[in-house]
C-alpha positions as a Markdown table, in Angstrom:
| # | Residue | x | y | z |
|---|---|---|---|---|
| 1 | Unk | 64.6 | -49.6 | -13.3 |
| 2 | Unk | 64.5 | -46.2 | -12.0 |
| 3 | Unk | 67.6 | -45.1 | -10.2 |
| 4 | Unk | 67.8 | -43.8 | -6.5 |
| 5 | Unk | 67.8 | -40.0 | -8.2 |
| 6 | Unk | 64.7 | -40.4 | -10.3 |
| 7 | Unk | 63.2 | -42.0 | -7.7 |
| 8 | Unk | 62.8 | -39.1 | -5.5 |
| 9 | Unk | 62.4 | -36.6 | -8.2 |
| 10 | Unk | 58.8 | -38.6 | -8.9 |
| 11 | Unk | 57.9 | -38.2 | -4.8 |
| 12 | Unk | 58.8 | -34.7 | -5.0 |
| 13 | Unk | 56.8 | -34.3 | -8.6 |
| 14 | Unk | 53.9 | -35.7 | -6.2 |
| 15 | Unk | 53.9 | -34.1 | -3.4 |
| 16 | Unk | 53.8 | -31.1 | -5.4 |
| 17 | Unk | 51.0 | -32.5 | -8.1 |
| 18 | Unk | 48.7 | -33.1 | -4.0 |
| 19 | Unk | 50.1 | -29.7 | -2.7 |
| 20 | Unk | 48.3 | -27.9 | -6.0 |
| 21 | Unk | 45.7 | -30.5 | -6.3 |
| 22 | Unk | 44.4 | -29.1 | -2.7 |
| 23 | Unk | 45.0 | -26.0 | -2.9 |
| 24 | Unk | 43.1 | -26.3 | -6.5 |
| 25 | Unk | 40.4 | -28.3 | -5.4 |
| 26 | Unk | 39.9 | -26.0 | -2.4 |
| 27 | Unk | 39.9 | -23.1 | -4.3 |
| 28 | Unk | 37.1 | -24.7 | -6.5 |
| 29 | Unk | 35.0 | -25.3 | -3.5 |
| 30 | Unk | 35.5 | -22.3 | -2.1 |
| 31 | Unk | 34.2 | -21.0 | -5.7 |
| 32 | Unk | 30.8 | -23.2 | -5.9 |
| 33 | Unk | 30.2 | -22.1 | -2.2 |
| 34 | Unk | 30.0 | -19.0 | -3.8 |
| 35 | Unk | 28.2 | -20.2 | -6.5 |
| 36 | Unk | 25.1 | -21.8 | -4.8 |
| 37 | Unk | 24.6 | -19.0 | -1.5 |
| 38 | Unk | 24.4 | -17.0 | -5.3 |
| 39 | Unk | 22.0 | -19.4 | -6.2 |
| 40 | Unk | 20.1 | -19.4 | -2.3 |
| 41 | Unk | 19.9 | -15.7 | -2.9 |
| 42 | Unk | 19.0 | -15.0 | -6.4 |
| 43 | Unk | 16.5 | -17.7 | -5.6 |
| 44 | Unk | 15.1 | -15.7 | -2.2 |
| 45 | Unk | 15.5 | -12.0 | -4.0 |
| 46 | Unk | 12.9 | -13.8 | -6.4 |
| 47 | Unk | 10.1 | -14.8 | -4.8 |
| 48 | Unk | 10.7 | -11.5 | -3.1 |
| 49 | Unk | 10.4 | -9.8 | -6.4 |
| 50 | Unk | 7.1 | -11.8 | -7.3 |
| 51 | Unk | 5.3 | -11.3 | -4.3 |
| 52 | Unk | 5.6 | -8.1 | -4.6 |
| 53 | Unk | 4.6 | -8.4 | -8.4 |
| 54 | Unk | 1.4 | -9.3 | -6.9 |
| 55 | Unk | 1.0 | -7.4 | -4.4 |
| 56 | Unk | 2.0 | -4.1 | -7.6 |
| 57 | Unk | -1.1 | -6.2 | -9.4 |
| 58 | Unk | -3.4 | -6.0 | -6.8 |
| 59 | Unk | -2.9 | -2.1 | -6.0 |
| 60 | Unk | -3.3 | -1.4 | -9.6 |
| 61 | Unk | -6.9 | -3.0 | -9.5 |
| 62 | Unk | -8.0 | -1.6 | -6.2 |
| 63 | Unk | -6.3 | 2.7 | -7.0 |
| 64 | Unk | -8.2 | 1.7 | -11.0 |
| 65 | Unk | -11.3 | 0.9 | -9.2 |
| 66 | Unk | -11.3 | 3.6 | -7.3 |
| 67 | Unk | -10.2 | 6.1 | -9.9 |
| 68 | Unk | -13.1 | 4.6 | -11.7 |
| 69 | Unk | -15.5 | 4.8 | -9.0 |
| 70 | Unk | -14.3 | 8.8 | -8.7 |
| 71 | Unk | -15.0 | 9.1 | -12.4 |
| 72 | Unk | -18.4 | 8.2 | -11.7 |
| 73 | Unk | -19.0 | 10.3 | -8.4 |
| 74 | Unk | -18.0 | 13.0 | -10.5 |
| 75 | Unk | -20.2 | 12.6 | -13.0 |
| 76 | Unk | -23.0 | 12.7 | -11.5 |
| 77 | Unk | -21.9 | 15.5 | -8.6 |
| 78 | Unk | -21.8 | 17.3 | -12.1 |
| 79 | Unk | -25.2 | 16.3 | -13.4 |
| 80 | Unk | -26.3 | 17.6 | -10.1 |
| 81 | Unk | -24.5 | 20.4 | -10.4 |
| 82 | Unk | -26.1 | 21.7 | -13.3 |
| 83 | Unk | -29.5 | 21.0 | -11.8 |
| 84 | Unk | -28.3 | 23.6 | -8.9 |
| 85 | Unk | -28.1 | 25.8 | -11.1 |
| 86 | Unk | -31.1 | 25.4 | -12.9 |
| 87 | Unk | -32.4 | 25.4 | -9.5 |
| 88 | Unk | -31.3 | 28.6 | -8.7 |
| 89 | Unk | -32.1 | 30.0 | -11.7 |
| 90 | Unk | -35.8 | 29.4 | -11.3 |
| 91 | Unk | -35.8 | 31.1 | -8.0 |
| 92 | Unk | -33.7 | 34.2 | -8.9 |
| 93 | Unk | -37.4 | 34.7 | -11.6 |
| 94 | Unk | -39.2 | 34.1 | -9.0 |
| 95 | Unk | -37.1 | 36.3 | -6.9 |
| 96 | Unk | -37.5 | 38.5 | -8.9 |
| 97 | Unk | -41.3 | 38.5 | -10.1 |
| 98 | Unk | -41.9 | 38.7 | -6.4 |
| 99 | Unk | -39.7 | 42.1 | -6.0 |
| 100 | Unk | -41.9 | 43.4 | -9.1 |
| 101 | Unk | -45.1 | 42.6 | -7.7 |
| 102 | Unk | -43.7 | 43.9 | -4.2 |
| 103 | Unk | -42.5 | 48.0 | -5.5 |
| 104 | Unk | -46.3 | 48.2 | -7.1 |
| 105 | Unk | -47.8 | 51.1 | -6.5 |
| 106 | Unk | -49.3 | 50.2 | -2.8 |
| 107 | Unk | -48.6 | 46.4 | -3.1 |
| 108 | Unk | -48.3 | 45.5 | 0.8 |
| 109 | Unk | -48.0 | 41.5 | 1.8 |
| 110 | Unk | -51.3 | 41.0 | 3.0 |
| 111 | Unk | -53.6 | 37.5 | 3.7 |
| 112 | Unk | -55.1 | 36.0 | 0.8 |
| 113 | Unk | -57.1 | 34.3 | 3.0 |
| 114 | Unk | -58.8 | 37.4 | 5.5 |
| 115 | Unk | -59.0 | 39.4 | 1.2 |
| 116 | Unk | -61.6 | 36.0 | 0.4 |
| 117 | Unk | -63.5 | 36.7 | 3.3 |
| 118 | Unk | -63.8 | 40.2 | 2.9 |
| 119 | Unk | -64.9 | 39.7 | -0.4 |
| 120 | Unk | -67.9 | 36.8 | 0.4 |
| 121 | Unk | -69.3 | 39.1 | 3.4 |
| 122 | Unk | -69.6 | 42.5 | 1.0 |
| 123 | Unk | -71.0 | 40.3 | -1.8 |
| 124 | Unk | -73.3 | 38.3 | 1.4 |
| 125 | Unk | -74.7 | 41.4 | 2.1 |
| 126 | Unk | -75.6 | 42.7 | -1.7 |
| 127 | Unk | -77.2 | 39.0 | -2.6 |
| 128 | Unk | -79.2 | 39.6 | 1.2 |
| 129 | Unk | -79.8 | 43.2 | 2.2 |
| 130 | Unk | -82.2 | 45.9 | 0.0 |
| 131 | Unk | -79.2 | 48.4 | -1.1 |
| 132 | Unk | -80.0 | 51.5 | -3.0 |
| 133 | Unk | -78.3 | 51.4 | -6.9 |
| 134 | Unk | -75.8 | 53.4 | -5.6 |
| 135 | Unk | -74.8 | 52.2 | -1.7 |
| 136 | Unk | -74.1 | 49.0 | -4.4 |
| 137 | Unk | -72.1 | 50.7 | -6.9 |
| 138 | Unk | -70.0 | 51.9 | -4.3 |
| 139 | Unk | -70.5 | 48.3 | -2.9 |
| 140 | Unk | -69.1 | 46.1 | -6.2 |
| 141 | Unk | -66.9 | 49.2 | -6.6 |
| 142 | Unk | -64.7 | 48.1 | -3.5 |
| 143 | Unk | -64.8 | 44.4 | -3.9 |
| 144 | Unk | -63.2 | 44.9 | -7.5 |
| 145 | Unk | -60.3 | 47.2 | -5.5 |
| 146 | Unk | -60.2 | 44.3 | -2.5 |
| 147 | Unk | -60.5 | 41.6 | -6.0 |
| 148 | Unk | -57.5 | 43.2 | -7.0 |
| 149 | Unk | -55.1 | 43.3 | -4.0 |
| 150 | Unk | -56.5 | 39.9 | -3.5 |
| 151 | Unk | -55.3 | 38.8 | -7.1 |
| 152 | Unk | -52.0 | 40.6 | -5.8 |
| 153 | Unk | -51.8 | 39.3 | -3.1 |
| 154 | Unk | -52.2 | 35.5 | -4.1 |
| 155 | Unk | -49.6 | 36.4 | -6.8 |
| 156 | Unk | -47.2 | 37.6 | -3.9 |
| 157 | Unk | -48.3 | 34.6 | -1.7 |
| 158 | Unk | -47.3 | 32.1 | -4.6 |
| 159 | Unk | -44.4 | 33.4 | -5.1 |
| 160 | Unk | -42.8 | 33.0 | -1.7 |
| 161 | Unk | -44.5 | 29.6 | -1.7 |
| 162 | Unk | -42.2 | 28.7 | -4.7 |
| 163 | Unk | -40.1 | 30.7 | -3.0 |
| 164 | Unk | -39.4 | 28.8 | -0.5 |
| 165 | Unk | -39.7 | 24.7 | -1.5 |
| 166 | Unk | -37.2 | 26.1 | -4.1 |
| 167 | Unk | -34.7 | 26.9 | -1.0 |
| 168 | Unk | -36.0 | 23.7 | -0.2 |
| 169 | Unk | -34.8 | 22.1 | -3.4 |
| 170 | Unk | -31.6 | 23.7 | -3.0 |
| 171 | Unk | -30.8 | 23.0 | 0.1 |
| 172 | Unk | -31.4 | 19.7 | 0.0 |
| 173 | Unk | -29.0 | 19.2 | -3.5 |
| 174 | Unk | -26.0 | 21.4 | -2.0 |
| 175 | Unk | -26.2 | 18.9 | 0.7 |
| 176 | Unk | -26.2 | 16.2 | -1.7 |
| 177 | Unk | -23.6 | 17.6 | -3.7 |
| 178 | Unk | -21.8 | 18.4 | -0.4 |
| 179 | Unk | -21.7 | 14.2 | 0.4 |
| 180 | Unk | -20.6 | 13.5 | -3.1 |
| 181 | Unk | -17.3 | 16.3 | -2.8 |
| 182 | Unk | -16.3 | 14.2 | 0.6 |
| 183 | Unk | -17.2 | 10.7 | -1.1 |
| 184 | Unk | -14.7 | 12.1 | -4.3 |
| 185 | Unk | -12.3 | 13.2 | -1.4 |
| 186 | Unk | -12.2 | 10.0 | 0.0 |
| 187 | Unk | -12.3 | 7.7 | -2.7 |
| 188 | Unk | -9.5 | 10.3 | -4.8 |
| 189 | Unk | -7.5 | 10.3 | -1.4 |
| 190 | Unk | -7.5 | 5.8 | -0.9 |
| 191 | Unk | -6.5 | 5.5 | -4.3 |
| 192 | Unk | -3.9 | 8.3 | -4.2 |
| 193 | Unk | -2.3 | 6.0 | -0.8 |
| 194 | Unk | -2.5 | 3.2 | -2.9 |
| 195 | Unk | -0.9 | 5.0 | -5.8 |
| 196 | Unk | 2.2 | 5.7 | -4.1 |
| 197 | Unk | 2.4 | 2.6 | -2.0 |
| 198 | Unk | 2.6 | 0.7 | -5.4 |
| 199 | Unk | 4.9 | 2.6 | -7.2 |
| 200 | Unk | 6.8 | 2.7 | -3.8 |
| 201 | Unk | 7.0 | -1.2 | -3.8 |
| 202 | Unk | 7.6 | -0.6 | -8.0 |
| 203 | Unk | 10.6 | 1.2 | -7.4 |
| 204 | Unk | 11.6 | -1.5 | -5.1 |
| 205 | Unk | 10.9 | -4.1 | -7.5 |
| 206 | Unk | 13.5 | -2.2 | -9.9 |
| 207 | Unk | 16.6 | -2.4 | -7.3 |
| 208 | Unk | 15.7 | -5.8 | -6.8 |
| 209 | Unk | 15.3 | -6.4 | -10.4 |
| 210 | Unk | 19.1 | -4.4 | -10.7 |
| 211 | Unk | 20.5 | -6.9 | -8.1 |
| 212 | Unk | 19.2 | -10.0 | -9.7 |
| 213 | Unk | 21.0 | -8.8 | -13.0 |
| 214 | Unk | 24.3 | -8.7 | -11.2 |
| 215 | Unk | 23.5 | -12.1 | -9.4 |
| 216 | Unk | 23.1 | -13.5 | -12.3 |
| 217 | Unk | 26.2 | -11.9 | -13.3 |
| 218 | Unk | 28.2 | -12.9 | -10.8 |
| 219 | Unk | 27.0 | -16.7 | -10.8 |
| 220 | Unk | 28.2 | -16.7 | -14.5 |
| 221 | Unk | 31.6 | -15.3 | -13.2 |
| 222 | Unk | 32.0 | -18.4 | -10.5 |
| 223 | Unk | 30.3 | -20.3 | -13.6 |
| 224 | Unk | 33.4 | -19.6 | -16.2 |
| 225 | Unk | 35.7 | -19.3 | -12.7 |
| 226 | Unk | 34.8 | -23.4 | -12.9 |
| 227 | Unk | 35.2 | -24.0 | -15.8 |
| 228 | Unk | 38.8 | -22.2 | -16.3 |
| 229 | Unk | 40.0 | -24.2 | -12.6 |
| 230 | Unk | 38.6 | -27.7 | -13.7 |
| 231 | Unk | 40.8 | -28.6 | -16.6 |
| 232 | Unk | 44.2 | -27.7 | -14.9 |
| 233 | Unk | 42.7 | -29.8 | -12.1 |
| 234 | Unk | 41.9 | -32.1 | -14.3 |
| 235 | Unk | 45.7 | -32.6 | -16.0 |
| 236 | Unk | 47.5 | -32.3 | -12.6 |
| 237 | Unk | 45.4 | -35.4 | -11.3 |
| 238 | Unk | 46.1 | -37.2 | -14.4 |
| 239 | Unk | 49.8 | -36.4 | -14.0 |
| 240 | Unk | 49.1 | -37.7 | -10.3 |
| 241 | Unk | 47.5 | -40.4 | -11.0 |
| 242 | Unk | 50.3 | -41.5 | -13.7 |
| 243 | Unk | 53.3 | -40.5 | -11.5 |
| 244 | Unk | 51.5 | -42.8 | -8.9 |
| 245 | Unk | 50.9 | -45.9 | -11.3 |
| 246 | Unk | 54.8 | -45.4 | -12.8 |
| 247 | Unk | 55.8 | -45.2 | -8.6 |
| 248 | Unk | 53.9 | -48.3 | -8.2 |
| 249 | Unk | 55.0 | -50.6 | -10.8 |
| 250 | Unk | 58.8 | -50.1 | -9.2 |
| 251 | Unk | 57.9 | -50.5 | -5.8 |
| 252 | Unk | 56.3 | -54.0 | -7.3 |
| 253 | Unk | 59.6 | -54.7 | -9.4 |
| 254 | Unk | 61.7 | -54.1 | -6.6 |
| 255 | Unk | 59.8 | -56.5 | -3.9 |
| 256 | Unk | 59.7 | -59.0 | -6.7 |
| 257 | Unk | 63.9 | -58.7 | -7.1 |
| 258 | Unk | 63.6 | -58.4 | -3.9 |
| 259 | Unk | 61.7 | -61.5 | -2.5 |
| 260 | Unk | 63.8 | -63.3 | -5.9 |
| 261 | Unk | 67.0 | -63.0 | -4.6 |
| 262 | Unk | 65.8 | -63.6 | -1.0 |
| 263 | Unk | 64.8 | -66.7 | -2.7 |
| 264 | Unk | 68.3 | -67.8 | -3.8 |
| 265 | Unk | 69.6 | -66.5 | -1.5 |
| 266 | Unk | 67.7 | -69.3 | 0.8 |
| 267 | Unk | 68.3 | -72.1 | -2.3 |
| 268 | Unk | 72.1 | -71.4 | -1.7 |
| 269 | Unk | 71.7 | -71.6 | 1.9 |
| 270 | Unk | 69.9 | -74.3 | 1.6 |
| 271 | Unk | 72.8 | -76.8 | -0.6 |
| 272 | Unk | 74.8 | -75.6 | 1.7 |
| 273 | Unk | 73.6 | -77.0 | 5.1 |
| 274 | Unk | 72.4 | -80.4 | 2.8 |
| 275 | Unk | 76.3 | -80.2 | 1.8 |
| 276 | Unk | 77.8 | -80.1 | 5.3 |
| 277 | Unk | 74.6 | -82.7 | 6.1 |
| 278 | Unk | 75.9 | -85.6 | 3.8 |
| 279 | Unk | 79.6 | -84.5 | 5.0 |
| 280 | Unk | 78.7 | -85.4 | 8.8 |
| 281 | Unk | 80.0 | -81.8 | 8.9 |
| 282 | Unk | 78.8 | -79.9 | 11.9 |
| 283 | Unk | 75.6 | -78.6 | 12.0 |
| 284 | Unk | 74.7 | -74.8 | 13.4 |
| 285 | Unk | 71.2 | -74.3 | 14.5 |
| 286 | Unk | 70.7 | -71.4 | 11.4 |
| 287 | Unk | 71.6 | -75.1 | 8.8 |
| 288 | Unk | 69.2 | -77.0 | 11.4 |
| 289 | Unk | 65.9 | -74.6 | 10.4 |
| 290 | Unk | 67.3 | -74.2 | 7.3 |
| 291 | Unk | 66.6 | -77.8 | 7.0 |
| 292 | Unk | 63.4 | -77.4 | 8.5 |
| 293 | Unk | 62.7 | -74.8 | 5.8 |
| 294 | Unk | 62.8 | -77.6 | 2.8 |
| 295 | Unk | 60.7 | -79.9 | 4.9 |
| 296 | Unk | 57.9 | -76.7 | 5.1 |
| 297 | Unk | 58.3 | -76.7 | 1.3 |
| 298 | Unk | 58.1 | -79.8 | 0.3 |
| 299 | Unk | 54.9 | -80.5 | 2.4 |
| 300 | Unk | 53.3 | -77.3 | 1.0 |
| 301 | Unk | 54.6 | -78.2 | -2.5 |
| 302 | Unk | 52.8 | -81.8 | -1.9 |
| 303 | Unk | 49.6 | -79.9 | -0.5 |
């Protein structure tokens, strides 16, 4: 049986334990909420990282594809440049030959067609007119001179024609080269833009991964805090339960003792009332009620 002082001491301990348990549960709930928030934030960040990594892969593929196209275009442009160089060299050679013809003594740019007509006219004259030997000889000399002029004129005209064709080819090739260059610049520019965007996203991903690592560390810290605070809480709950059980048993015993005392007192009163009744003494209202309780007990027992 506990003394009143012991009961009071246990009640004080129970109150203190209740307070400690409430505070510890509140702290644990707060830490757990912080941990769950970190989990949710890390999950959101993880999705963002995954999405960005897919975007980086896509950008890298597009950039590499453009880079390959630029490389092929540069090779084609280089081949075209070689052809242009060859054509320019050929043009310079023809231009040099043309200059040589033009610088010959008496070389004049003449119309080959007219010279041929002149030769044909003189040859026809020889064939159809009865010229003397001396006149025919002079005319043949003139024909040979015109033929020489025709040869120079044809050479000069051919050089001009070939030079013109080469010049046209060179212009056409240069236009193609310019188109190649424009395409190269355009693709290179797009490739550079994708590269810069890729690097920008990669930098963000690196920063997010650092944040993710920090979150992982914070989560582990929260888990550790929970693990550290759970045993003290369990211990206090155990102590609280033991004290409640102890005080509960004491209350039961006290109730039992009180009930026994009441029964004993009632039994004594019943005996006194019965004694009065047998001796014919004056019964009070309380005596009558007590005698009535005896009958009630008998009825209860009979049932």
